[in-house]
C-alpha positions in Angstrom: -20.9 -21.6 132.1 -22.9 -24.2 133.8 -21.1 -27.5 134.0 -23.8 -29.7 135.7 -27.3 -30.4 136.9 -27.2 -32.6 140.2 -29.9 -34.1 142.4 -29.0 -35.1 145.8 -30.8 -37.2 148.5 -29.5 -37.1 151.8 -30.2 -39.6 154.8 -32.4 -38.0 157.4 -30.2 -37.2 160.3 -27.5 -35.2 158.1 -30.4 -33.1 156.6 -29.9 -30.4 159.4 -26.7 -29.7 157.5 -28.8 -27.9 155.0 -30.0 -25.3 157.8 -26.0 -24.3 158.0 -24.4 -21.8 155.8 -22.8 -23.9 153.0 -21.4 -21.0 150.9 -17.9 -22.1 150.0 -18.1 -25.1 152.4 -17.5 -28.8 151.3 -20.9 -30.7 152.1 -19.2 -33.7 153.2 -16.7 -32.2 155.5 -19.6 -30.4 157.2 -21.5 -33.7 157.6 -18.3 -35.3 159.0 -18.2 -32.7 161.6 -21.5 -33.9 162.5 -20.1 -37.5 163.2 -21.0 -39.2 159.9 -17.6 -40.0 158.0 -18.1 -40.7 154.3 -16.3 -44.0 154.0 -17.3 -45.4 150.8 -18.7 -44.3 147.3 -19.7 -46.2 144.5 -20.3 -44.7 141.3 -21.4 -45.4 137.7 -20.8 -43.0 134.7 -22.6 -43.6 131.4 -22.9 -41.1 128.6 -25.8 -39.9 126.5 -27.1 -37.0 124.3 -28.7 -34.0 126.5 -32.7 -33.5 125.9 -34.0 -30.3 125.5 -34.3 -29.2 129.0 -30.8 -30.3 129.7 -29.3 -28.4 126.6 -31.1 -25.3 127.7 -30.0 -25.3 131.4 -26.2 -26.4 130.3 -26.2 -24.2 127.4 -25.2 -27.2 125.2 -25.3 -27.6 121.4 -28.1 -29.7 119.9 -25.7 -32.6 119.6 -24.4 -32.0 123.2 -23.6 -35.1 125.2 -23.7 -35.7 129.0 -21.8 -37.6 131.3 -24.3 -39.2 133.9 -23.1 -40.2 137.1 -25.1 -42.0 139.8 -23.4 -42.3 143.2 -24.2 -43.7 146.6 -21.9 -42.7 149.5 -22.0 -44.6 152.8 -20.7 -43.8 156.1 -18.2 -45.3 158.5 -20.8 -47.8 159.9 -22.1 -48.7 156.3 -25.3 -46.6 156.6 -26.5 -44.8 153.7 -25.2 -41.2 153.8 -26.3 -39.6 150.3 -27.3 -40.6 147.0 -26.7 -38.2 143.8 -27.5 -38.1 140.2 -25.3 -35.7 138.1 -25.3 -34.7 134.5 -22.1 -33.0 133.5 -21.9 -31.3 129.9 -19.3 -33.4 128.5 -17.8 -30.9 126.4 -16.8 -28.9 129.5 -15.9 -31.7 131.9 -13.5 -34.5 132.3 -13.5 -37.7 134.2 -10.9 -38.9 136.2 -10.6 -42.0 138.6 -8.1 -42.7 141.1 -8.1 -46.3 142.8 -5.8 -47.3 145.5 -5.4 -50.6 146.8 -4.5 -50.9 150.5 -2.8 -54.1 150.5 -0.6 -53.3 147.6 2.4 -53.2 149.9 1.5 -56.9 151.2 1.5 -58.1 147.5 4.8 -56.4 146.3 7.0 -59.2 146.9 4.6 -61.9 145.2 6.0 -61.3 141.8 2.7 -60.6 140.3 1.3 -57.4 138.8 -1.7 -55.8 140.7 -5.0 -55.8 139.1 
């Protein structure tokens, strides 16, 4: 069953990665081997009903909902690496986020909860 429709735009220098065999390979790991380390991602997820084309491509019911993610990734120098727009068939996917605060150890003794 299809689970997502995705569009991706790569910054110009990692486009050479598309000439490589990416079958079974993680795109960002390949880009990292080229010297561009994905360092920061910012994403926004929203929900809406699928339109007719999306329902057809994702085999959704007429009332099928989508989780729509817009994501931008920058490299270790803060330069744009890629931008993606992904539409997930919500009935077959789940969204999970893990947030880690690097300075949490520094705050441990201050007697207040971490945000």
